[in-house]
C-alpha positions as CSV (number, residue, x, y, z in Angstrom):
1,M,0.1,0.0,0.2
2,S,1.3,3.4,-1.1
3,V,1.6,6.4,1.6
4,I,-1.2,8.2,-0.2
5,E,-3.8,5.3,-0.4
6,P,-5.1,5.6,2.9
7,F,-5.9,9.2,2.4
8,V,-7.5,8.5,-1.0
9,D,-9.6,5.9,0.7
10,A,-10.9,8.1,3.7
11,F,-11.6,10.7,1.0
12,G,-13.6,8.4,-1.0
13,T,-15.4,7.3,2.0
14,A,-16.3,10.7,3.2
15,Q,-17.4,11.6,-0.6
16,Q,-19.7,8.6,-0.7
17,W,-21.3,9.6,2.6
18,L,-21.7,13.1,1.9
19,F,-23.3,12.3,-1.5
20,E,-25.6,9.6,-0.2
21,Q,-26.8,11.7,2.8
22,V,-26.9,15.3,1.3
23,V,-26.4,15.7,-2.2
24,Q,-28.4,12.7,-3.8
25,P,-31.8,13.4,-1.6
26,A,-31.4,17.1,-2.9
27,M,-30.9,16.1,-6.5
28,Y,-33.9,13.8,-6.4
29,T,-36.1,16.6,-4.7
30,L,-35.0,19.2,-7.5
31,G,-35.8,16.7,-10.2
32,M,-32.1,16.4,-11.4
33,A,-31.5,12.6,-11.0
34,N,-30.3,12.5,-14.6
35,L,-27.0,14.4,-13.2
36,L,-26.3,12.2,-10.5
37,E,-23.0,10.9,-12.0
38,D,-22.1,14.4,-12.3
39,A,-23.2,15.4,-9.0
40,F,-21.0,12.7,-7.3
41,E,-17.9,14.3,-8.9
42,A,-19.1,17.8,-7.7
43,T,-19.3,16.2,-4.0
44,G,-15.7,15.6,-4.3
45,W,-14.9,19.2,-5.2
46,L,-17.2,20.4,-2.4
47,L,-15.4,18.0,0.2
48,A,-11.9,19.0,-1.1
49,G,-13.2,22.7,-0.5
50,L,-14.4,22.2,2.9
51,L,-11.2,20.3,4.0
52,Q,-9.2,23.2,2.8
53,I,-11.3,26.1,4.4
54,L,-10.9,24.0,7.6
55,V,-7.3,24.0,7.4
56,M,-7.1,27.9,6.6
57,V,-9.4,28.6,9.5
58,T,-7.2,26.7,11.9
59,L,-3.8,26.1,11.1
60,L,-3.2,29.1,8.5
61,R,-5.0,31.5,10.6
62,A,-3.1,30.5,13.6
63,L,0.1,31.2,11.8
64,E,-1.2,34.5,10.8
65,R,-1.9,35.4,14.5
66,W,1.6,33.9,15.6
67,R,3.8,36.1,13.4
68,P,2.0,38.7,11.1
69,V,4.0,40.6,8.5
70,E,1.5,43.6,9.3
71,P,-1.6,44.5,11.2
72,V,-4.9,44.0,9.3
73,T,-6.5,47.4,8.9
74,D,-8.7,46.9,6.0
75,R,-11.1,44.2,7.0
76,A,-13.7,45.3,4.4
77,A,-11.1,44.4,1.9
78,V,-10.3,40.9,3.5
79,R,-14.0,40.0,3.7
80,V,-14.4,40.6,0.0
81,D,-11.4,38.2,-0.5
82,M,-13.4,35.7,1.7
83,L,-16.5,35.9,-0.6
84,Y,-14.0,35.1,-3.5
85,T,-12.6,32.0,-1.6
86,F,-16.0,30.4,-0.8
87,I,-17.2,31.0,-4.5
88,H,-14.2,29.0,-5.7
89,R,-13.4,26.6,-2.8
90,L,-16.8,25.4,-2.4
91,G,-17.4,24.7,-6.0
92,L,-19.7,27.3,-6.9
93,F,-17.4,28.6,-9.8
94,R,-16.8,24.9,-10.8
95,V,-20.6,24.3,-11.1
96,A,-21.1,27.4,-13.3
97,L,-18.3,26.1,-15.6
98,F,-20.0,22.8,-15.7
99,F,-23.0,24.1,-17.1
100,T,-21.5,26.4,-19.7
101,L,-17.9,25.5,-20.7
102,Q,-17.5,21.5,-19.7
103,P,-19.5,20.5,-22.7
104,V,-17.5,22.5,-24.9
105,W,-14.2,21.1,-23.4
106,D,-15.6,17.5,-23.7
107,A,-16.7,18.1,-27.2
108,S,-13.2,19.6,-28.5
109,I,-11.4,16.7,-26.9
110,G,-13.6,14.3,-28.4
111,W,-13.4,16.1,-32.0
112,L,-9.5,15.9,-31.5
113,R,-9.5,12.3,-30.6
114,L,-11.9,11.5,-33.7
115,H,-9.4,13.4,-35.9
116,G,-6.2,11.5,-34.6
117,L,-5.1,13.1,-31.5
118,P,-3.5,10.2,-29.7
119,T,-4.5,9.2,-26.3
120,F,-1.5,10.1,-24.0
121,Q,-1.5,8.5,-20.5
122,L,1.4,10.0,-18.4
123,D,1.0,6.9,-16.3
124,N,2.3,4.9,-19.3
125,L,5.4,7.1,-19.5
126,W,7.7,4.6,-17.6
127,P,6.1,1.5,-17.3
128,G,6.7,-0.3,-14.0
129,V,7.6,3.0,-12.4
130,T,4.6,5.0,-13.2
131,D,2.5,2.0,-12.1
132,V,3.3,3.2,-8.6
133,A,0.7,5.3,-7.4
134,W,2.8,7.9,-5.6
135,V,5.2,8.2,-8.5
136,S,2.4,9.0,-11.2
137,F,1.0,11.5,-8.6
138,V,4.3,13.2,-8.3
139,L,4.5,13.4,-12.1
140,Y,1.1,14.8,-12.6
141,L,1.8,17.2,-9.5
142,L,5.1,18.5,-11.5
143,L,3.3,18.6,-14.7
144,F,0.6,21.0,-13.7
145,D,2.8,23.0,-11.5
146,L,4.8,23.8,-14.9
147,V,1.4,24.6,-16.4
148,G,0.7,26.9,-13.6
149,Y,4.2,28.5,-13.9
150,A,3.7,29.1,-17.6
151,L,0.1,30.6,-17.0
152,H,1.2,32.9,-14.3
153,R,4.2,34.2,-16.6
154,A,1.6,34.8,-19.4
155,Q,-0.7,36.6,-17.1
156,H,2.4,39.1,-16.3
157,Q,3.6,39.1,-19.9
158,F,0.5,40.1,-22.2
159,D,-1.0,43.3,-21.5
160,W,-4.7,42.4,-22.1
161,W,-4.2,39.3,-19.8
162,W,-2.4,41.7,-17.0
163,Q,-5.4,43.8,-17.0
164,L,-7.6,41.0,-15.6
165,H,-4.9,39.4,-13.4
166,A,-4.0,43.0,-12.0
167,L,-7.1,42.6,-9.8
168,H,-5.2,39.8,-7.9
169,H,-2.2,42.1,-7.4
170,S,-4.3,45.2,-6.4
171,Q,-5.0,43.8,-2.8
172,R,-2.9,45.8,-0.5
173,Q,-3.7,43.9,2.6
174,M,-2.6,40.2,1.6
175,T,-3.9,37.5,4.0
176,L,-4.6,33.9,3.7
177,W,-7.9,34.6,1.9
178,S,-6.2,36.4,-1.0
179,D,-5.6,33.6,-3.4
180,N,-8.8,33.6,-5.1
181,R,-9.2,37.3,-5.5
182,N,-9.3,37.1,-9.4
183,H,-11.2,38.2,-12.1
184,L,-13.8,35.7,-13.2
185,L,-12.9,35.8,-16.6
186,D,-9.1,35.4,-15.8
187,D,-10.1,32.4,-13.7
188,V,-12.3,31.0,-16.8
189,I,-9.1,31.0,-19.1
190,H,-6.7,29.5,-16.3
191,D,-9.0,26.8,-15.5
192,S,-9.9,25.9,-19.1
193,V,-6.4,25.4,-19.8
194,F,-6.0,23.1,-16.7
195,V,-9.0,21.1,-17.5
196,L,-7.8,20.6,-21.2
197,V,-4.4,19.6,-20.2
198,G,-6.0,17.0,-17.7
199,L,-8.1,15.5,-20.5
200,A,-5.1,15.6,-22.7
201,V,-2.8,13.5,-20.4
202,G,-5.7,11.4,-19.0
203,I,-5.0,12.1,-15.2
204,P,-7.8,10.0,-13.2
205,P,-10.4,12.4,-11.7
206,G,-9.3,11.6,-8.2
207,Q,-5.8,12.6,-8.7
208,F,-6.9,15.7,-10.4
209,V,-8.8,16.9,-7.5
210,A,-5.9,16.1,-5.3
211,V,-3.5,17.9,-7.3
212,V,-5.6,21.1,-7.6
213,L,-6.4,20.6,-3.5
214,I,-2.6,20.7,-2.9
215,M,-1.8,23.5,-5.2
216,Q,-4.6,25.6,-3.6
217,L,-3.9,25.1,-0.2
218,V,0.1,25.7,-0.8
219,E,-1.3,29.0,-2.6
220,S,-3.3,29.9,0.5
221,L,-0.3,29.5,2.8
222,S,1.9,31.6,0.4
223,H,-0.4,34.4,0.4
224,A,-0.6,34.5,4.2
225,N,-0.1,37.4,6.4
226,V,2.7,35.6,8.2
227,R,6.4,36.3,8.5
228,L,7.7,32.9,7.3
229,N,10.2,31.3,5.2
230,F,11.7,27.8,4.8
231,G,15.2,28.7,5.1
232,R,18.0,29.0,2.3
233,I,17.3,25.4,1.0
234,G,13.7,25.1,1.8
235,D,12.6,28.1,0.1
236,R,14.4,26.7,-3.1
237,L,12.2,23.5,-2.7
238,L,8.8,25.0,-1.8
239,V,7.0,28.4,-2.2
240,S,7.0,30.0,1.2
241,P,4.9,33.1,2.2
242,R,8.2,35.1,2.2
243,F,9.1,34.1,-1.3
244,H,5.6,34.9,-2.5
245,R,5.1,38.2,-1.0
246,V,8.0,39.4,-3.2
247,H,5.8,38.6,-6.1
248,H,3.3,40.9,-4.9
249,A,5.5,43.7,-3.9
250,I,5.0,47.0,-5.6
251,G,7.5,47.5,-8.3
252,I,9.0,44.0,-7.9
253,G,6.5,41.5,-8.5
254,H,4.8,42.9,-11.7
255,E,7.5,44.9,-13.4
256,S,10.8,44.3,-15.0
257,H,13.5,46.6,-16.5
258,G,11.8,49.6,-15.0
259,A,8.6,50.9,-13.9
260,G,5.6,50.2,-16.0
261,T,7.2,47.4,-18.0
262,L,5.5,44.1,-17.5
263,G,7.3,41.1,-15.9
264,G,8.1,40.3,-12.4
265,H,9.5,37.5,-10.3
266,N,8.7,34.4,-8.3
267,F,6.0,33.1,-10.5
268,A,6.0,29.6,-9.0
269,V,2.9,28.1,-7.6
270,L,4.6,25.1,-5.5
271,F,8.1,24.6,-6.6
272,P,10.5,27.7,-7.1
273,V,12.7,25.3,-9.4
274,W,10.7,26.7,-12.2
275,D,11.7,30.2,-11.4
276,L,15.5,29.2,-10.8
277,L,15.3,27.3,-14.1
278,F,14.0,30.2,-16.0
279,R,15.8,32.8,-14.1
280,T,12.7,34.8,-12.6
281,A,13.7,33.8,-9.0
282,A,14.2,36.9,-6.5
283,Y,15.6,36.0,-3.1
284,D,17.0,38.1,-0.3
285,R,14.6,41.2,-1.0
286,P,13.5,43.1,1.9
287,I,9.8,42.9,2.8
288,E,7.8,45.5,0.8
289,P,4.4,46.8,0.7
290,T,2.1,44.9,-1.6
291,G,0.0,46.2,-4.5
292,I,0.4,47.8,-8.0
293,R,2.4,51.0,-8.6
294,D,-0.3,52.8,-10.3
295,Q,-2.4,52.6,-7.1
296,L,0.0,55.0,-5.4
297,P,-1.3,58.5,-5.0
298,E,1.7,59.9,-6.7
299,E,1.1,57.7,-9.8
300,G,-2.4,58.4,-10.3
301,G,-4.1,56.5,-7.4
302,R,-6.0,54.0,-9.8
303,D,-9.0,52.6,-8.3
304,Y,-9.4,48.6,-8.9
305,G,-12.8,48.6,-6.8
306,R,-13.8,47.9,-3.3
307,G,-16.5,45.3,-3.7
308,F,-16.9,42.0,-5.7
309,W,-19.0,43.5,-8.6
310,S,-17.1,46.8,-8.8
311,Q,-13.8,44.8,-9.0
312,Q,-15.4,42.7,-11.8
313,W,-16.7,45.4,-13.8
314,R,-13.5,47.6,-13.5
315,G,-11.4,44.6,-14.8
316,L,-13.7,44.5,-17.9
317,Q,-13.2,48.4,-18.4
318,R,-9.5,47.8,-18.2
319,L,-9.7,45.1,-20.7
320,A,-11.5,47.2,-23.1
321,G,-9.1,50.2,-22.4
322,R,-11.8,52.5,-20.8
323,H,-10.4,52.7,-17.2
């Protein structure tokens, strides 16, 4: 038995119980019995989200109280970040995608398969080695982390995409809730790529949920308001709050080669090896205020919105070049 199998079994048991006791009766009551198979998968995402929030409000919140980087003075902004977190981690955003884009994703992959796209299984890369559950899981984790790094670089490279992603960087009060503070269109693009890559490489649904869960938990930690690093070696193995706060620092995280030039440092989601390999890592930087240069009064004081809907609307205005 591999190390991860007991956790997978426990998760599966909890998912089955939640589905049978809560979700399935609700589906019958709503006359949606034809969607039971999809509802079972959605139950897995819901359970994963509940587990994440449990870890966040216990362990990560304790870390923030233990050694905060700065006092939390803008609690209204943090509450908006919490709304983003609940929308994403409890599956509401994923359910919306299921009813809108999931059929498009499935049809696209089906069309490509029909026209000769080979079925690639990452598990078959090294027969006998990748047959071991934890080995294949680590390979999937590395693959999706590399995809996450590439997407993050693109969000900072292309001006149109930055106009959406800038919402994430506009938070001046970073906390454990800040990871999901994104424009919904930005998330649609990001999640679409992840799902299409998952379909292309044939990752099992359970492992896909586990990969996303781990990545999101580490991202919550890396955004936390805690003065924490993993040491000279550890910070080169796993993204720490100290490493990622540099990415959000004004004039460091989102700029390269001078003010106003898109770019930045420390894009990695889980493993800083990608930043080291592609020379975007920045270590030994002092702790700086977070945000975007154009938010500063002396730079024009750009308004990125205070509430959820105003932030979404202003993102669309920036994308259209009208804000």
